[in-house]
Backbone of each chain as ProteinMPNN parsed JSONL, in Angstrom:
{"seq_chain_A": "MIKALVITHGNLGKELIAVAEGILETKSDIDCICFDWKEDGTRSVQVVEGFLKKYKGSNIIIFTDMFGGSPTNICFKFLKKNIEIITGVNLPGLLKYLTYREKNLSFKAIVKEIKRGAIDGINIVGEYLGEKKS", "coords_chain_A": {"N_chain_A": [[0.588, -0.78, 0.024], [0.116, 1.848, -0.537], [1.686, 5.239, 1.053], [0.234, 8.485, 1.566], [1.278, 11.479, 2.051], [0.511, 15.143, 2.359], [2.354, 18.391, 1.644], [1.679, 21.239, 1.618], [1.875, 25.774, 1.452], [-0.198, 27.581, 3.899], [-3.219, 26.392, 4.636], [-3.743, 24.901, 2.342], [-3.726, 22.002, 1.434], [-4.494, 20.608, 3.852], [-7.622, 21.025, 2.763], [-6.952, 20.796, 0.531], [-7.335, 17.637, 1.058], [-9.65, 17.14, 2.45], [-11.648, 18.162, 0.614], [-11.434, 15.828, -1.571], [-11.794, 13.891, -0.102], [-14.724, 13.959, 0.665], [-15.59, 13.825, -2.359], [-14.958, 11.531, -3.32], [-16.811, 10.095, -0.858], [-15.319, 9.246, 1.58], [-13.439, 8.072, 4.089], [-9.863, 8.759, 4.053], [-6.117, 8.036, 4.748], [-4.755, 10.19, 4.528], [-1.274, 11.883, 5.403], [-1.014, 15.227, 6.596], [0.484, 18.206, 6.023], [0.514, 21.971, 7.21], [2.729, 24.809, 6.244], [3.59, 26.621, 8.64], [3.111, 30.495, 7.79], [4.735, 31.496, 9.252], [7.547, 29.608, 9.902], [10.254, 28.793, 9.691], [11.165, 25.478, 8.397], [11.593, 24.184, 10.543], [9.672, 22.348, 11.775], [7.864, 21.426, 9.88], [10.094, 19.074, 8.466], [10.658, 17.816, 11.555], [7.828, 16.792, 11.476], [7.309, 15.094, 8.568], [10.14, 13.586, 9.078], [9.443, 12.0, 10.569], [6.769, 10.848, 9.898], [7.353, 9.064, 7.909], [9.409, 7.501, 10.063], [7.653, 6.314, 10.291], [5.502, 4.906, 8.432], [7.859, 3.408, 7.386], [9.606, 1.779, 5.423], [8.144, 1.52, 3.385], [5.375, 2.305, -0.188], [6.295, 6.094, -0.715], [4.664, 8.807, -1.276], [4.859, 12.143, -1.252], [2.977, 15.031, -1.629], [3.445, 18.269, -2.844], [3.013, 21.413, -3.533], [4.231, 23.532, -4.835], [7.355, 23.691, -6.911], [10.0, 24.98, -6.038], [9.247, 26.165, -4.231], [8.66, 26.72, 0.258], [7.586, 23.674, 1.006], [8.655, 22.11, -0.616], [11.759, 21.825, -1.114], [12.081, 21.139, 1.842], [12.049, 18.297, 1.554], [14.08, 17.274, -0.561], [15.604, 16.044, 1.188], [14.282, 13.332, 1.215], [14.359, 11.846, -0.592], [14.359, 8.909, -2.575], [14.533, 5.917, -3.531], [11.407, 4.085, -2.358], [10.63, 6.855, -2.059], [8.617, 9.198, -3.412], [8.763, 12.513, -4.616], [5.51, 14.447, -5.66], [4.751, 17.723, -7.611], [2.549, 21.106, -7.314], [0.034, 19.675, -6.317], [-2.648, 18.613, -6.941], [-6.623, 18.934, -7.422], [-7.613, 16.6, -9.312], [-5.342, 14.874, -9.083], [-4.653, 14.648, -7.009], [-7.719, 12.923, -6.78], [-7.002, 11.099, -8.208], [-4.732, 9.314, -7.484], [-6.121, 7.973, -4.716], [-7.445, 6.614, -5.606], [-6.097, 4.715, -7.318], [-3.686, 4.168, -6.528], [-3.994, 0.717, -5.367], [-3.524, -0.005, -7.734], [-2.167, -3.539, -9.179], [0.772, -2.588, -10.672], [4.047, -1.001, -10.716], [5.507, 0.865, -8.499], [6.83, 2.678, -9.829], [5.532, 3.298, -11.67], [2.508, 4.354, -11.055], [2.894, 6.192, -10.514], [3.754, 7.752, -12.375], [1.295, 7.475, -13.571], [-0.486, 9.2, -11.994], [0.953, 11.946, -11.82], [0.533, 12.196, -13.782], [-2.53, 12.209, -14.799], [-2.891, 14.025, -12.345], [-2.464, 17.098, -14.824], [-3.051, 16.132, -16.432], [-6.042, 17.091, -14.825], [-5.796, 19.675, -15.868], [-7.33, 22.598, -17.884], [-8.178, 24.102, -20.748], [-10.879, 25.37, -21.078], [-12.814, 26.546, -22.569], [-11.064, 25.252, -24.846], [-11.127, 23.269, -24.977], [-13.561, 21.541, -24.817], [-13.889, 22.869, -27.618], [-12.92, 21.517, -29.413], [-14.009, 18.929, -28.601], [-16.531, 19.32, -29.839], [-15.878, 20.353, -32.192]], "CA_chain_A": [[-0.347, -0.09, -0.085], [1.06, 3.155, -0.516], [1.293, 6.494, 1.603], [0.957, 9.809, 1.144], [1.703, 13.404, 2.948], [1.103, 16.678, 1.79], [3.258, 20.305, 1.968], [1.032, 23.33, 1.65], [2.182, 26.46, 2.186], [-1.594, 27.312, 4.731], [-3.922, 25.14, 4.671], [-4.055, 24.495, 0.986], [-3.715, 21.01, 1.703], [-6.532, 20.338, 4.281], [-8.587, 21.56, 2.699], [-8.183, 19.948, -0.569], [-7.973, 16.519, 1.615], [-10.716, 17.142, 3.395], [-12.769, 18.075, -0.708], [-11.036, 14.379, -2.363], [-13.441, 13.075, 0.618], [-15.536, 14.533, -0.088], [-15.996, 13.957, -3.065], [-15.059, 9.826, -2.638], [-17.603, 9.84, 0.311], [-14.916, 8.02, 2.217], [-11.806, 9.513, 4.855], [-8.69, 8.689, 3.378], [-5.304, 8.022, 5.661], [-3.569, 11.159, 3.348], [-1.326, 13.062, 6.525], [-0.569, 16.388, 5.802], [1.587, 19.29, 6.641], [0.339, 22.933, 6.957], [3.017, 24.421, 6.594], [3.624, 27.849, 7.813], [4.19, 31.886, 6.736], [6.561, 32.385, 10.138], [8.088, 28.571, 9.99], [11.684, 27.862, 9.598], [11.07, 24.742, 8.02], [12.8, 23.567, 11.545], [9.283, 21.58, 12.779], [8.337, 20.368, 8.767], [11.229, 18.206, 8.989], [10.295, 16.753, 12.219], [7.397, 16.485, 11.055], [7.907, 14.397, 7.724], [10.832, 12.667, 9.764], [8.189, 10.481, 11.644], [6.002, 10.063, 8.877], [8.443, 8.018, 7.399], [10.141, 6.35, 10.384], [5.863, 5.377, 11.482], [6.249, 4.548, 7.694], [8.787, 3.249, 7.432], [9.518, 0.216, 3.897], [6.17, 1.238, 2.165], [6.692, 3.655, -0.863], [5.423, 7.078, -0.421], [4.217, 10.01, -1.826], [4.801, 13.466, -0.564], [2.991, 15.381, -2.483], [3.728, 19.359, -2.707], [1.909, 22.532, -3.856], [4.656, 23.903, -6.121], [7.9, 22.973, -6.689], [10.462, 25.526, -5.183], [8.362, 26.668, -3.233], [9.781, 25.731, 0.741], [7.969, 22.295, 1.745], [8.82, 21.278, -1.771], [13.016, 21.521, -1.124], [12.151, 20.687, 2.049], [12.143, 17.125, 1.228], [14.52, 17.636, -1.81], [16.605, 15.609, 1.067], [13.877, 12.409, 1.509], [14.172, 11.242, -2.037], [14.413, 7.48, -2.648], [13.353, 4.503, -4.122], [10.789, 4.396, -2.606], [9.969, 8.1, -1.087], [8.589, 10.67, -4.215], [7.637, 13.765, -4.628], [5.249, 15.09, -7.026], [5.01, 19.079, -7.549], [1.566, 21.236, -8.125], [-0.383, 19.292, -5.463], [-4.623, 19.58, -7.1], [-8.016, 17.453, -6.859], [-7.89, 15.786, -10.181], [-4.024, 14.545, -8.85], [-5.602, 13.744, -5.49], [-8.524, 11.676, -7.299], [-6.228, 9.881, -8.937], [-3.729, 8.706, -6.544], [-6.778, 7.48, -3.512], [-8.325, 5.67, -6.477], [-5.071, 4.27, -8.316], [-2.851, 3.941, -5.518], [-3.729, -0.056, -5.082], [-3.757, -0.756, -9.183], [-0.848, -3.648, -9.728], [1.399, -1.352, -10.535], [5.466, -0.981, -10.068], [5.718, 2.382, -7.745], [7.015, 4.714, -10.623], [4.375, 3.571, -12.618], [1.78, 4.796, -10.545], [4.039, 8.467, -9.655], [3.524, 8.585, -13.5], [-0.246, 8.331, -14.181], [-1.195, 10.232, -10.457], [1.187, 12.898, -12.348], [-1.213, 12.37, -15.669], [-4.53, 12.631, -14.083], [-3.341, 16.276, -12.5], [-1.793, 17.273, -15.423], [-5.023, 16.318, -17.417], [-6.953, 18.209, -15.057], [-6.381, 21.453, -15.987], [-7.712, 22.501, -19.25], [-8.421, 25.697, -20.833], [-12.1, 24.433, -21.321], [-13.229, 26.853, -24.225], [-10.619, 25.123, -25.913], [-11.515, 21.898, -24.764], [-15.165, 21.876, -25.718], [-14.041, 23.284, -29.092], [-12.856, 20.33, -29.852], [-14.849, 18.461, -28.423], [-17.989, 19.825, -30.636], [-15.34, 20.957, -33.995]], "C_chain_A": [[0.364, 2.031, -0.004], [0.637, 3.906, -0.368], [1.627, 7.301, 1.255], [1.951, 11.005, 1.914], [1.117, 13.728, 2.396], [0.854, 17.807, 1.734], [2.545, 20.384, 1.207], [0.816, 23.926, 2.71], [0.151, 26.702, 3.415], [-2.21, 26.373, 4.827], [-4.687, 24.964, 3.448], [-4.43, 22.897, 1.165], [-5.164, 19.872, 2.021], [-7.261, 20.68, 3.598], [-9.378, 21.069, 1.004], [-8.389, 17.67, -0.016], [-9.23, 15.912, 1.482], [-11.918, 17.413, 1.955], [-12.857, 16.907, -1.356], [-12.534, 13.786, -1.22], [-14.743, 13.035, 0.599], [-16.561, 14.368, -0.971], [-16.053, 11.855, -3.452], [-16.164, 9.635, -1.87], [-17.056, 9.119, 0.836], [-13.506, 9.161, 3.563], [-10.575, 8.926, 4.114], [-7.248, 9.002, 4.856], [-4.055, 9.478, 5.241], [-3.017, 11.953, 4.854], [-1.557, 14.015, 5.923], [0.128, 17.75, 6.817], [1.171, 20.387, 6.303], [1.53, 23.727, 6.918], [3.342, 25.908, 7.142], [4.296, 29.003, 8.065], [5.394, 31.491, 8.027], [7.862, 31.09, 10.263], [9.218, 28.584, 9.339], [12.56, 26.881, 8.685], [11.377, 23.647, 9.86], [11.453, 22.082, 11.851], [8.857, 21.163, 12.048], [8.571, 19.466, 9.02], [11.389, 17.468, 9.498], [9.619, 15.615, 12.025], [6.671, 15.268, 10.328], [9.247, 13.308, 8.81], [9.888, 11.524, 10.596], [7.55, 9.867, 10.897], [6.596, 9.32, 8.239], [9.112, 7.173, 7.94], [8.59, 6.106, 10.381], [6.243, 3.951, 9.531], [6.962, 3.868, 6.396], [9.568, 2.086, 5.861], [8.219, 0.263, 2.629], [6.773, 2.579, 1.199], [5.187, 4.93, -0.285], [5.248, 7.732, -1.758], [3.989, 11.318, -1.039], [4.309, 14.87, -1.68], [2.596, 17.438, -2.368], [3.055, 20.298, -3.446], [2.822, 23.552, -4.51], [6.117, 24.074, -5.645], [8.833, 24.456, -6.665], [9.619, 26.673, -4.671], [9.322, 25.77, -1.8], [8.767, 24.338, 0.952], [7.547, 22.173, 0.336], [9.871, 21.058, -1.179], [12.843, 21.439, 0.57], [13.035, 18.725, 2.65], [12.344, 16.653, -0.217], [15.528, 15.455, -1.01], [15.888, 13.35, 1.075], [14.082, 11.626, 0.798], [14.963, 10.183, -1.653], [14.386, 6.517, -3.25], [12.566, 4.234, -3.977], [9.964, 5.796, -2.059], [10.189, 9.231, -2.651], [8.308, 11.684, -4.323], [6.668, 14.176, -5.308], [4.491, 16.485, -6.236], [3.609, 19.451, -7.545], [0.47, 20.084, -7.458], [-1.995, 19.348, -6.628], [-5.496, 18.876, -6.825], [-7.616, 16.459, -8.173], [-6.328, 14.647, -9.243], [-4.122, 13.848, -7.745], [-5.833, 12.272, -5.452], [-8.0, 10.094, -7.282], [-5.934, 8.695, -8.109], [-5.102, 8.465, -5.204], [-8.239, 6.621, -4.436], [-7.671, 4.572, -7.044], [-4.215, 3.593, -7.386], [-2.451, 2.014, -5.4], [-2.986, -0.719, -5.902], [-2.116, -1.983, -8.875], [-0.026, -3.299, -10.985], [2.535, -0.8, -10.154], [4.653, 0.335, -9.278], [5.498, 3.388, -8.586], [6.437, 4.441, -11.726], [3.474, 4.465, -12.553], [1.832, 6.208, -10.336], [3.475, 8.769, -11.468], [2.15, 8.725, -13.695], [-0.377, 8.792, -12.896], [-0.568, 11.851, -10.927], [0.129, 13.656, -13.799], [-2.091, 12.769, -15.291], [-4.598, 14.431, -13.997], [-2.799, 16.256, -13.549], [-3.253, 17.543, -16.98], [-5.782, 16.928, -16.87], [-7.24, 19.154, -15.138], [-5.839, 21.289, -17.606], [-8.454, 23.867, -19.34], [-9.98, 25.057, -21.33], [-13.069, 25.727, -22.815], [-12.683, 26.037, -25.306], [-10.328, 23.662, -25.857], [-12.616, 21.319, -25.131], [-14.756, 22.276, -26.422], [-13.595, 22.886, -29.71], [-13.09, 19.645, -29.556], [-16.0, 18.463, -29.272], [-17.463, 19.947, -32.12], [-15.441, 19.451, -34.489]], "O_chain_A": [[0.888, 2.928, 0.657], [-0.436, 4.172, -0.91], [2.722, 7.499, 0.728], [3.155, 11.097, 2.151], [0.735, 12.93, 1.54], [-0.24, 18.371, 1.742], [2.555, 19.769, 0.14], [0.325, 23.699, 3.816], [-0.546, 25.689, 3.48], [-1.646, 25.331, 5.164], [-5.913, 24.884, 3.383], [-5.62, 22.639, 0.986], [-5.992, 19.144, 1.473], [-8.239, 20.554, 4.335], [-10.482, 20.959, 0.47], [-9.131, 16.8, -0.473], [-9.734, 14.943, 0.915], [-13.038, 16.931, 2.124], [-13.956, 16.584, -1.808], [-13.695, 13.452, -1.461], [-15.599, 12.153, 0.527], [-17.771, 14.546, -0.83], [-17.036, 11.175, -3.744], [-16.739, 8.653, -2.338], [-17.646, 8.048, 0.976], [-13.053, 10.299, 3.683], [-11.11, 8.545, 3.073], [-7.343, 9.887, 5.707], [-2.888, 9.617, 5.607], [-3.855, 12.557, 5.523], [-2.176, 14.007, 4.859], [0.135, 17.982, 8.025], [1.183, 20.486, 5.076], [1.929, 23.481, 8.056], [3.424, 26.696, 6.2], [5.476, 29.06, 8.413], [6.587, 31.261, 7.831], [8.985, 31.424, 10.64], [9.091, 28.318, 8.143], [13.723, 26.979, 8.297], [11.261, 22.424, 9.934], [11.896, 20.96, 12.097], [8.797, 19.978, 12.375], [7.829, 18.725, 9.665], [11.931, 16.444, 9.081], [9.896, 14.419, 12.119], [5.818, 14.559, 10.862], [8.862, 12.188, 9.147], [10.004, 10.376, 11.027], [7.496, 8.637, 10.891], [5.73, 8.53, 7.864], [9.574, 6.216, 7.32], [8.618, 4.912, 10.679], [6.814, 2.865, 9.433], [6.791, 3.801, 5.179], [10.738, 2.221, 6.219], [7.72, -0.378, 1.704], [7.704, 3.371, 1.344], [4.041, 4.852, 0.158], [5.552, 7.371, -2.895], [3.029, 11.485, -0.287], [5.099, 15.534, -2.351], [1.549, 17.817, -1.843], [2.29, 19.728, -4.223], [2.225, 24.586, -4.811], [6.389, 24.439, -4.501], [8.301, 25.267, -7.422], [9.567, 27.885, -4.882], [10.134, 24.86, -1.963], [9.635, 23.495, 1.18], [6.359, 22.129, 0.015], [9.714, 20.104, -0.418], [13.949, 21.852, 0.919], [13.862, 18.26, 3.434], [11.562, 16.034, -0.939], [15.856, 14.437, -1.619], [16.634, 12.374, 0.987], [14.07, 10.474, 1.233], [15.882, 10.189, -0.834], [13.279, 6.781, -3.718], [12.034, 3.852, -5.019], [8.79, 5.737, -1.694], [11.209, 9.823, -3.004], [7.131, 11.843, -4.002], [7.358, 14.567, -6.249], [3.965, 16.584, -5.128], [2.916, 18.453, -7.74], [-0.047, 19.472, -8.392], [-2.237, 20.483, -7.037], [-5.309, 18.055, -5.927], [-7.25, 15.346, -7.793], [-6.706, 13.547, -8.84], [-3.764, 12.69, -7.534], [-5.313, 11.262, -4.979], [-8.212, 8.955, -6.864], [-6.492, 7.604, -7.992], [-4.704, 9.285, -4.377], [-9.37, 6.247, -4.122], [-8.3, 3.548, -7.313], [-4.055, 2.38, -7.522], [-1.28, 1.638, -5.349], [-2.152, -1.58, -5.62], [-1.085, -1.465, -8.444], [-0.233, -3.739, -12.116], [2.4, -0.008, -9.222], [3.481, 0.669, -9.454], [4.75, 4.366, -8.569], [6.641, 5.104, -12.743], [3.305, 5.303, -13.438], [0.995, 7.069, -10.065], [2.901, 9.811, -11.783], [1.673, 9.829, -13.955], [-0.126, 7.592, -12.78], [-1.205, 12.859, -10.621], [-0.438, 14.614, -14.325], [-2.45, 13.922, -15.531], [-5.207, 15.365, -14.52], [-2.324, 15.125, -13.653], [-3.831, 18.305, -17.755], [-6.542, 17.57, -17.594], [-8.28, 19.728, -14.815], [-4.98, 20.679, -18.244], [-9.065, 24.514, -18.49], [-9.911, 24.093, -22.093], [-13.786, 25.382, -23.754], [-13.251, 25.9, -26.389], [-9.507, 23.026, -26.519], [-12.479, 20.407, -25.946], [-15.835, 22.866, -26.473], [-13.508, 23.418, -30.817], [-12.392, 18.815, -30.138], [-16.494, 17.343, -29.405], [-18.185, 19.754, -33.098], [-15.191, 19.168, -35.661]]}, "seq_chain_B": "MIQQTVEITNKLGLHARASAKLSHLANAYQADVFLIYDGDRVNAKSLLGILTLAASVGNSISIEADGSDEEKAVTEIIALFSAKFDEES", "coords_chain_B": {"N_chain_B": [[-19.992, -8.85, -25.585], [-22.248, -5.88, -24.588], [-24.042, -2.893, -25.589], [-26.332, -0.304, -23.413], [-27.998, 2.629, -24.0], [-28.971, 5.123, -21.715], [-30.918, 8.335, -20.184], [-29.27, 11.126, -19.386], [-30.507, 12.24, -16.135], [-30.093, 13.727, -13.91], [-30.079, 17.051, -12.227], [-27.41, 17.554, -11.917], [-25.66, 16.191, -13.702], [-23.6, 14.386, -14.649], [-21.07, 15.276, -12.56], [-18.71, 15.542, -10.086], [-19.182, 13.694, -7.347], [-21.381, 12.41, -8.796], [-20.233, 11.241, -10.716], [-17.723, 9.187, -9.276], [-19.41, 8.122, -7.705], [-20.191, 6.511, -10.477], [-17.907, 5.394, -11.54], [-16.86, 3.782, -9.147], [-18.907, 2.148, -8.512], [-18.6, 0.097, -11.388], [-15.814, 0.043, -11.049], [-16.691, -2.028, -9.343], [-17.402, -4.927, -10.805], [-15.833, -7.576, -13.335], [-16.029, -7.221, -15.778], [-15.596, -5.463, -18.596], [-15.621, -1.987, -18.565], [-17.123, 1.026, -20.118], [-18.012, 4.28, -21.093], [-19.566, 6.566, -23.435], [-20.201, 9.345, -25.283], [-21.06, 11.802, -26.613], [-19.261, 11.209, -28.431], [-17.411, 10.383, -27.477], [-15.435, 8.324, -25.278], [-14.786, 6.313, -22.487], [-13.374, 5.317, -20.226], [-15.152, 3.01, -17.43], [-14.126, 2.258, -15.286], [-12.365, 4.541, -14.616], [-12.77, 7.523, -12.318], [-11.204, 10.069, -12.037], [-11.65, 10.579, -15.808], [-14.236, 9.482, -16.513], [-14.751, 12.227, -15.391], [-13.971, 14.084, -17.815], [-15.747, 13.939, -19.527], [-17.695, 15.386, -19.268], [-20.544, 15.337, -19.357], [-24.075, 16.236, -19.461], [-27.933, 17.431, -17.859], [-30.564, 15.869, -19.46], [-29.096, 15.025, -21.097], [-28.253, 11.899, -23.749], [-26.095, 9.132, -22.924], [-24.531, 6.266, -23.35], [-24.131, 3.012, -22.141], [-21.309, 0.616, -22.641], [-20.532, -2.14, -21.889], [-18.399, -5.713, -21.098], [-17.737, -8.503, -20.71], [-17.503, -11.184, -17.517], [-19.654, -10.389, -16.219], [-21.313, -8.466, -17.235], [-23.874, -7.866, -17.797], [-25.319, -7.898, -15.868], [-23.438, -5.242, -14.679], [-24.55, -3.216, -16.733], [-27.144, -3.267, -15.93], [-27.257, -2.043, -13.185], [-25.768, -0.187, -13.776], [-26.774, 1.02, -15.261], [-29.343, 1.523, -13.341], [-28.4, 2.93, -11.558], [-28.066, 5.77, -12.826], [-30.984, 6.211, -12.763], [-32.125, 6.65, -10.642], [-30.797, 9.125, -10.422], [-28.102, 9.387, -8.915], [-29.32, 9.337, -6.182], [-29.034, 11.98, -5.436], [-31.415, 13.645, -5.34], [-34.414, 13.973, -4.358]], "CA_chain_B": [[-20.393, -6.929, -25.475], [-23.392, -5.133, -24.654], [-24.471, -1.576, -24.497], [-27.405, 0.086, -23.329], [-28.289, 3.491, -23.327], [-29.697, 5.964, -20.792], [-30.937, 9.164, -20.389], [-28.706, 11.716, -17.348], [-32.062, 12.955, -15.736], [-29.786, 14.788, -12.605], [-29.161, 18.255, -12.52], [-25.462, 18.609, -11.98], [-24.8, 15.915, -14.531], [-21.751, 13.885, -13.919], [-20.291, 15.776, -11.937], [-17.468, 14.747, -8.87], [-19.888, 13.241, -7.062], [-22.073, 10.659, -9.51], [-19.315, 10.708, -12.04], [-16.979, 8.595, -8.392], [-19.854, 6.969, -7.34], [-19.888, 6.004, -10.064], [-16.925, 4.544, -11.52], [-17.108, 3.139, -7.273], [-20.037, 0.557, -9.436], [-17.874, 0.236, -12.407], [-15.224, -1.141, -10.499], [-17.117, -3.674, -8.587], [-18.139, -5.481, -12.112], [-15.12, -7.658, -13.92], [-17.149, -6.157, -17.362], [-14.345, -3.87, -19.253], [-17.155, -1.154, -19.323], [-17.4, 2.295, -21.486], [-19.342, 5.314, -20.921], [-19.464, 6.965, -24.702], [-20.489, 10.54, -24.962], [-20.702, 12.77, -27.518], [-17.903, 10.909, -30.18], [-15.879, 10.43, -26.518], [-15.416, 7.027, -24.972], [-13.393, 6.812, -21.566], [-13.379, 3.993, -19.143], [-16.124, 3.645, -16.829], [-13.804, 2.714, -14.306], [-11.585, 6.048, -13.997], [-13.162, 8.907, -11.881], [-11.048, 11.378, -14.178], [-12.123, 9.926, -17.508], [-15.442, 10.065, -16.762], [-15.207, 13.373, -15.694], [-13.824, 14.602, -18.237], [-16.964, 13.81, -20.813], [-18.786, 16.878, -19.135], [-21.862, 15.206, -19.267], [-24.22, 17.015, -18.563], [-28.656, 16.672, -17.837], [-30.863, 15.679, -20.65], [-27.878, 13.818, -22.899], [-28.239, 10.399, -23.445], [-25.367, 8.361, -22.643], [-24.847, 4.376, -23.293], [-23.223, 1.873, -21.461], [-20.8, -0.022, -23.091], [-19.637, -2.835, -20.99], [-17.758, -6.597, -22.351], [-17.239, -9.833, -19.788], [-18.666, -12.844, -17.65], [-20.684, -10.317, -15.584], [-21.846, -7.923, -18.506], [-25.541, -7.436, -18.104], [-25.406, -6.824, -13.68], [-22.89, -4.683, -15.068], [-25.58, -2.347, -17.507], [-27.84, -2.569, -15.543], [-27.051, -1.717, -12.616], [-25.645, 1.437, -13.328], [-28.381, 2.102, -16.074], [-30.19, 2.054, -12.703], [-27.341, 4.586, -10.967], [-28.746, 7.338, -13.816], [-32.216, 5.543, -12.932], [-31.841, 7.084, -9.163], [-30.635, 10.497, -10.123], [-27.43, 9.283, -8.305], [-29.513, 9.45, -5.262], [-28.888, 13.282, -4.982], [-32.104, 14.259, -5.472], [-34.709, 12.996, -3.997]], "C_chain_B": [[-21.685, -6.235, -25.757], [-23.781, -3.93, -24.131], [-26.701, -1.333, -24.295], [-27.165, 1.513, -23.661], [-29.266, 4.353, -22.247], [-29.559, 7.703, -20.687], [-30.675, 9.824, -18.287], [-30.146, 12.47, -16.858], [-31.302, 13.547, -13.842], [-30.181, 15.401, -12.993], [-28.049, 18.591, -11.975], [-24.876, 17.189, -12.866], [-23.66, 15.583, -13.704], [-20.893, 14.789, -13.525], [-19.25, 15.715, -11.034], [-18.529, 13.63, -9.399], [-20.224, 12.206, -7.855], [-20.668, 10.65, -9.752], [-18.003, 9.23, -10.485], [-17.626, 7.725, -7.741], [-19.843, 6.168, -8.485], [-19.043, 4.498, -11.274], [-16.732, 3.462, -9.921], [-18.208, 1.853, -7.514], [-19.48, 0.308, -9.946], [-16.633, -0.459, -12.19], [-15.651, -2.024, -9.515], [-17.085, -4.791, -9.895], [-16.574, -6.318, -12.539], [-14.706, -7.046, -15.001], [-15.457, -5.236, -17.44], [-15.708, -2.607, -19.342], [-16.981, 1.039, -19.207], [-18.542, 3.136, -21.375], [-18.28, 6.121, -22.561], [-20.855, 8.277, -24.511], [-20.682, 11.676, -26.25], [-19.461, 12.496, -28.524], [-16.916, 10.654, -28.49], [-16.198, 8.631, -25.604], [-14.26, 6.62, -23.964], [-14.19, 5.293, -21.213], [-14.435, 4.349, -17.902], [-15.772, 3.64, -15.118], [-13.294, 3.389, -13.366], [-12.579, 7.098, -14.092], [-12.701, 9.656, -12.93], [-12.069, 10.969, -15.295], [-13.355, 9.391, -17.429], [-16.0, 12.143, -16.507], [-14.612, 14.642, -16.969], [-14.711, 14.821, -20.048], [-17.579, 15.268, -20.264], [-20.214, 17.005, -19.12], [-23.367, 15.959, -19.715], [-26.287, 16.696, -19.024], [-29.267, 16.866, -19.246], [-30.592, 15.523, -21.699], [-28.306, 12.521, -22.503], [-26.687, 10.132, -23.297], [-25.257, 7.372, -22.072], [-23.317, 4.658, -22.518], [-22.769, 0.557, -22.439], [-19.719, -1.427, -22.005], [-19.488, -5.394, -21.54], [-17.231, -7.088, -20.71], [-18.452, -10.578, -18.994], [-19.979, -12.012, -16.503], [-21.096, -8.441, -16.246], [-22.709, -6.827, -18.381], [-25.693, -7.214, -16.397], [-24.69, -5.582, -14.157], [-23.642, -3.217, -15.377], [-26.456, -2.304, -16.648], [-28.822, -2.383, -14.724], [-26.477, 0.173, -12.136], [-26.53, 2.269, -14.486], [-29.538, 2.737, -14.704], [-30.096, 3.08, -11.867], [-28.407, 5.515, -11.428], [-30.037, 7.323, -12.738], [-32.94, 6.967, -11.494], [-31.301, 8.207, -9.252], [-29.346, 10.746, -9.226], [-27.407, 9.419, -6.444], [-29.614, 10.59, -4.765], [-30.055, 14.39, -5.0], [-33.891, 12.683, -4.587], [-36.555, 12.871, -4.687]], "O_chain_B": [[-22.14, -6.032, -26.883], [-23.915, -3.644, -22.942], [-27.722, -1.855, -24.744], [-25.962, 1.771, -23.631], [-30.43, 3.965, -22.138], [-28.536, 8.326, -20.971], [-31.09, 9.586, -17.153], [-30.638, 13.342, -17.574], [-31.998, 13.682, -12.835], [-30.801, 15.186, -14.034], [-27.722, 19.718, -11.602], [-23.661, 17.009, -12.774], [-23.059, 16.046, -12.735], [-19.925, 15.066, -14.234], [-18.38, 16.113, -11.809], [-18.805, 13.052, -10.45], [-19.595, 11.15, -7.794], [-19.928, 10.041, -8.978], [-17.514, 8.299, -11.125], [-17.101, 6.746, -7.211], [-19.559, 5.003, -8.208], [-19.376, 3.36, -11.604], [-16.414, 2.281, -10.061], [-18.281, 0.837, -6.824], [-18.861, -0.364, -9.121], [-16.293, -1.399, -12.909], [-14.856, -2.737, -8.903], [-16.415, -5.752, -9.518], [-15.712, -5.634, -11.986], [-13.628, -6.519, -15.279], [-14.658, -4.698, -16.673], [-16.565, -2.563, -20.224], [-16.785, 1.876, -18.325], [-19.725, 2.829, -21.515], [-17.07, 6.214, -22.764], [-21.937, 8.221, -23.927], [-19.672, 12.374, -26.338], [-18.861, 13.326, -29.207], [-15.695, 10.799, -28.542], [-17.295, 8.078, -25.53], [-13.08, 6.553, -24.311], [-15.077, 4.583, -21.685], [-14.615, 5.476, -17.441], [-16.292, 4.226, -14.169], [-13.372, 3.323, -12.139], [-13.127, 7.559, -15.093], [-13.154, 9.927, -14.042], [-13.272, 11.229, -15.324], [-13.654, 8.71, -18.41], [-16.85, 12.899, -16.977], [-14.857, 15.847, -16.916], [-14.468, 15.424, -21.093], [-17.874, 16.151, -21.069], [-20.939, 17.99, -18.981], [-23.279, 16.123, -20.931], [-26.522, 16.039, -20.039], [-28.827, 17.661, -20.077], [-31.139, 15.655, -22.794], [-28.621, 12.098, -21.391], [-25.992, 11.098, -23.612], [-25.556, 7.134, -20.902], [-22.366, 5.421, -22.346], [-23.544, -0.288, -22.888], [-18.547, -1.43, -21.629], [-20.331, -6.087, -22.109], [-16.632, -6.44, -19.853], [-19.639, -10.693, -19.302], [-20.942, -12.626, -16.042], [-21.078, -7.439, -15.532], [-22.624, -5.621, -18.611], [-26.256, -6.224, -15.929], [-25.441, -4.613, -14.043], [-23.507, -2.245, -14.633], [-26.772, -1.143, -16.387], [-30.051, -2.394, -14.787], [-26.565, 1.031, -11.258], [-26.843, 3.452, -14.622], [-30.25, 3.74, -14.745], [-30.95, 3.868, -11.458], [-29.348, 5.954, -10.766], [-30.162, 8.255, -11.944], [-33.85, 7.795, -11.535], [-31.133, 8.69, -8.133], [-29.187, 11.865, -8.738], [-26.465, 9.525, -5.658], [-30.199, 10.655, -3.684], [-29.898, 15.592, -4.785], [-34.139, 11.485, -4.447], [-37.23, 11.866, -4.467]]}, "name": "protein", "num_of_chains": 2, "seq": "MIKALVITHGNLGKELIAVAEGILETKSDIDCICFDWKEDGTRSVQVVEGFLKKYKGSNIIIFTDMFGGSPTNICFKFLKKNIEIITGVNLPGLLKYLTYREKNLSFKAIVKEIKRGAIDGINIVGEYLGEKKSMIQQTVEITNKLGLHARASAKLSHLANAYQADVFLIYDGDRVNAKSLLGILTLAASVGNSISIEADGSDEEKAVTEIIALFSAKFDEES"}
């Protein structure tokens, strides 16, 4: 089973998880760190370390809000074969994770599919519907 | 392989929660299940796939199933549409 941790600035991640759970009408086991505007990262790193210790040996995806931001930067050092970071977390990506993580595929393949789901969820609606209608 | 068409009658169409219910139900069957709408064909077991249809009320959608429990799959999915995804009284 893959485990997930969402780290974002402010309460974004917490709300994204709540909405994903509302859509799927289920409670998830996704953990969340709300990166405080005033923190230097020390507290969040400790929480990440605790999460990784708790699920040691599991495949883990850390979703962060934006490449280059502190929630992402503090996680670089945790990258491993079984720990991956996906930036730009959004609702389609979380839904893909929650509905896809138990597929009988490699961890790498699941991570790529989640990224694809997240990106495919971004559309310019006028263009998209235009293409559909034309 | 069987295929049946049903009209979307719930006010919000195939929005997020309805699509989640539909994909959850489709995943319960061994059969491959697809939805055909407005020229697009998507895997009914994929929530994000269903959402790409932007299927709205008043339009028809076809359910195609292929597998040992295909008949049950189509019957129960059509029942879900008929029940308006349990979101309207």
